[in-house]
C-alpha positions as CSV (number, residue, x, y, z in Angstrom):
1,M,13.4,-9.1,4.6
2,N,9.5,-9.4,3.9
3,I,6.4,-7.3,5.5
4,N,2.8,-8.2,5.1
5,I,0.5,-5.7,3.7
6,K,-3.0,-5.4,3.6
7,V,-5.1,-3.0,1.6
8,Y,-8.6,-2.3,1.3
9,L,-9.6,-0.3,-2.0
10,H,-12.6,1.1,-3.3
11,S,-13.4,0.9,-6.9
12,K,-16.6,0.7,-9.4
13,D,-18.9,1.1,-6.1
14,T,-16.9,-1.8,-4.5
15,R,-14.5,-2.2,-1.5
16,F,-12.3,-4.9,-1.7
17,L,-9.2,-6.5,0.0
18,Q,-5.8,-7.2,-1.5
19,S,-3.3,-8.5,0.9
20,G,0.5,-9.9,0.2
21,S,4.1,-10.2,1.5
22,F,6.6,-7.8,-0.1
23,P,10.2,-7.5,0.4
24,V,11.6,-4.1,1.7
25,M,15.5,-3.4,2.6
26,N,16.5,-4.2,6.2
27,S,18.3,-1.0,6.8
28,D,15.7,1.1,5.1
29,F,13.1,-0.6,7.4
30,K,15.2,-0.6,10.5
31,K,15.7,3.3,10.0
32,D,12.1,3.8,8.9
33,P,9.9,1.1,9.2
34,D,6.5,3.0,8.4
35,W,7.8,5.4,5.7
36,T,9.4,2.2,3.8
37,A,6.2,-0.2,4.3
38,A,4.3,3.0,2.7
39,I,6.3,3.1,0.0
40,A,5.8,-0.8,-0.6
41,A,2.4,0.0,-0.4
42,Y,2.1,2.6,-2.8
43,E,3.9,0.8,-5.2
44,W,2.0,-2.3,-5.4
45,I,-1.4,0.1,-5.1
46,Q,-0.3,1.5,-8.2
47,Q,0.0,-1.5,-9.6
48,I,-3.5,-2.9,-8.6
49,K,-4.7,0.2,-10.6
50,M,-3.0,-0.5,-13.7
51,N,-4.1,-4.3,-13.4
52,F,-7.8,-3.7,-12.7
53,A,-8.3,-0.8,-14.8
54,A,-9.4,1.4,-11.7
55,S,-12.5,3.6,-11.9
56,D,-12.9,7.1,-11.3
57,D,-14.1,6.6,-7.7
58,F,-11.2,4.7,-7.0
59,R,-9.4,5.3,-3.4
60,I,-7.7,3.7,-0.6
61,D,-9.6,3.2,2.4
62,E,-7.1,1.8,4.5
63,V,-3.4,0.2,4.7
64,I,-2.1,-2.0,7.3
65,Y,1.2,-3.9,7.5
66,N,2.6,-6.7,9.9
67,E,-1.2,-7.3,11.0
68,D,-2.1,-4.1,12.8
69,I,0.4,-1.1,11.8
70,D,-2.1,1.4,10.1
71,I,-0.2,3.3,7.5
72,T,-3.0,4.8,5.6
73,E,-2.0,8.5,5.9
74,L,1.2,7.8,5.0
75,V,0.5,6.3,1.8
76,K,-1.4,8.7,0.8
77,K,1.7,11.4,1.1
78,V,3.7,8.9,-1.2
79,K,4.5,10.5,-4.2
80,P,5.6,9.1,-7.4
81,I,9.2,9.7,-8.6
82,F,10.1,10.2,-12.0
């Protein structure tokens, strides 16, 4: 299944919006939809940081999925797994 994610980010003294549709595992989403969306958003934000050479002031201002579900704080809790 796909979920729609909007991220409001701040970098280089500018606030900007990125949005897109992302595939997630149906079983994971049914078990914990917010956490599943947060992981997808976190991974995407990491790609954005690399592609846009984010500055030292880079921050996540807001993350929303499926139009109105705010998962900002959950996304900030996701840690990379090595």
